[in-house]
N, C-alpha and C positions, 0 to 999 in steps of 0.2 A: 615186484616194486621195491624201490630203495628211494631212501632221502638223499637229497643234494642240498649241502648247506655251505656258505662262505661268505667273505667279505673282500672287497676290493682295495687295493693299495694306492698309492698316489700316481701310479700310471694311468689311472682312471681318474675322471673328474665328472660328476654328475650335476654340476651346477647348470641352470638354464642359461648358459652364456655362448652366444654364437651357436657352433656345432658340436660343443663339448658333450653336451648330455647325449645327443643322438649318436654320436661316434663312440662314446664309452658304453652305451647300451648295446650297439652293433658288437663292439668287442667282446662284451661280456656273453652275449648270445652266442657268438661263434666259439668261444672258448667252452661253453658247456654244450654246444651242438644243438641248439634250439633256433626258432625264429624270433627275431626282436619282438614281434607282437605277442609273444608267450609271456612277456615281462610285464609285471603289473606292479605300479606304485601309485601312491596318493599325492595329493597337493597338501603339505604338511603346515598345518597352522597352529600348533602348540594347543590342540583341543582333546576332548575325550570322545571324539567320535570314532566310532569301529565300523569297518566296512567289511563285508562279505562279497568276495569275488565269485560271481555266479555265471559271468558270461565271458567264456574264453576268447571272444573276439572283440571284445569292448575295450576301448582306452579308458582307464581310470584315474588318469594322471590330472585331471582337473576336479576330482573329486576330493572333498575336504576330508582329512582324518589323520589318525597317527597310529592305528592299529588296523591290519587288514588280515583275513585268513580266508581260507578256502577248503572245500572238500574235493575239488577238481585235481585230476592228476596232470602232469605236464604243464602246470601254470606255475612261473616263477614268480614268487612275490619279493619285493625288496623295499626296505625302509631306508632313507638318507640320513647320513649323520655327520658331524664334524666336531666331536667331543661327547654328545649324548650318548645314552646307553642302548645300543639295538640289542632287542631279545627275538631270538628264532624260538619257534615251538613245533612240536608235531606230537602224535599219540603213537605209541609202539605199534599198533595195527595199521598205520598210514591212513587212516581215514579222514585225517583233517591236518593242516599244518598254517603257520601265520607268522607274521611278523609285527613287533610293536617298537615304536620310537619313544623312549622314555628320557624326557628332559625333568630338569626340577618342577615345571610347572605341569607337565601331565603326569608326574608322580603324585604332587598335590590334588590333581583332578581325579585321581584314582582309576587312571586308565588301566594299569596293570590289573588291578582286582576286577574291574568291569570285564575286561577281555575273557579272563579266566572264569569268572561267574557265568558269562554269555555261553562259552562253549561246554561249561560243565552242565548247565540247566537246559540248554536247548538242544545238544547234540549228544549229552550222556557220556561226556568224556570224563573218565575217572583221573583224577589228579595224580594218583600215583603211578598212572601208566603215561605220564606226559613227559617228554624230553625237552630240555631246554638248552640252548646255548647262546651266550653272551658274544656281543661282537666286540671290537676294539672301541675303547673310550677314553674319556679323561679320569685320570686316577687321582686319589685323594691328595696328593702331594702337590698337585696342580691345579686342584679345584677348589681355589680361593674365593671366600666370600666375606663380606664386611659383617661385623657382629649383627646388624639389624635383620639380615637375611638368615644368618646362621641360627639365630634364635627360633626360627620356624621348625627346625630340625630337631628330633629326639638327641640329648646329649651322646649318646652310643656313637653317633655317626659324624660327630664334630670334634675337631681337634684344634687347639690355638696353634697357630703357625709361627715358625721362627722366620718365614719369609713373607715380609710385609711387600713385596714388590709384585705389583699386579702386572708386570711384565710387558704388557702391550699398550703404548700410549695411545694407539688409535682406538682400541676398546674402552680404554679408560676414559678417554674424552668423551666417546659416544655415550658412555654411562653418565657421565656429569652432565653432558647436554640435556639428555632425556629428563634428568631428574632435577635440573635446574641447580647445579651444585658447582663449586669452584674446586680446583685442586686442593687447596688450603683445608676444605672441609673433610677430606677423606685422607690426606697424606699420613696424618698422625694417629690413625684410627687402626686397630689390631685386625690382623687377617685370621680367618679361620678356614680350616681344611675341612671339605664334605666328602665322605666315603657314599657317594651314591650307588656305586655298585653293591657294596655291603647291604645297604638299605634295601635294595631291590633282591637281593638274595634272600634276606631274612622274610621278605613278603612272599616270595615264592614258597618258602618252607613253611612258614605259618599258613598258607593256603592249602597245604597238603602235599605238594610237590616234593618226592623223594630227593635228599641232598645228592645222592649217588646219581641221580639223572639230570644233574645241571653241571654243565661244562662252563666254568668261568673263564674269564680272560683278563689277564692283568697288563698286557699291552696299553701303554700309555700314549694317547695321540698326540699330546702336547710335546712329549720329549722324543718320540719317534719319528724321523723326518720321512719315514716311509708311508705315513698316513697322513691326511688333511686334518687339520685343528683349526677351529674357530678361534680359539683363544691366542693360539700362537700367531696365526696369518690374517686376521681380520683387518681390512674388509676385502681381502683377496683370497680368503680361504676356498678351497674346494670341497667336495662333498664325496663320502664314502658311501657305498652300497653294500648292505648287509642282505643276504639273501637265501630263500629257502624253496624247495620244490620237492613234490612226490613225483618220482619219475615212474612211468609205467611203459 
């Protein structure tokens, strides 16, 4: 048995628009050499729901959740992202593998901790035997927050930014509308950078995962045109698939 991991570039698009999702799914399956039905993903809703994939012939795409895992071989798990942090994991004996979609909200909800605690307690997975791979995501220099949200995070992961331009006028207007604000309410406010990947890395190490078993990724989805980015391209952004499978 061996582990297969990876993430797609902008030549794939897993948004549920026309046939983009299905076409990309078939393209990925063909690349790996599996049937598209072997690919499992969830309906992501920024929750702390964790789903175990137990039925290889079942479609889970309408099941809500942001973390999925399986003990089945030849089932490819994927999470979809466009700036958030995808985490892939498996144990050294290849008895379990999984994928987690970590946004600011799911980190607040403790999704990472709850997933690791679940596989530790119910499947007796030792954290020192766990292997972790980060997918591509938004890096700190482009993960800008207003001070009100930045204060929710420990100071270690927050830096005052010289860049006060929130860059995407469509995204800024969407934020203003949802919060009943006007441009003048935010244009003079300071921007802060959030290092979400570092926060997640520290959580993994605190939970007992060996640092040498963690493969980080410094690719920035916002600045690299080879990948989709919500902040850069909203409202027309695509979605990246990060995937893991135990191949037998």
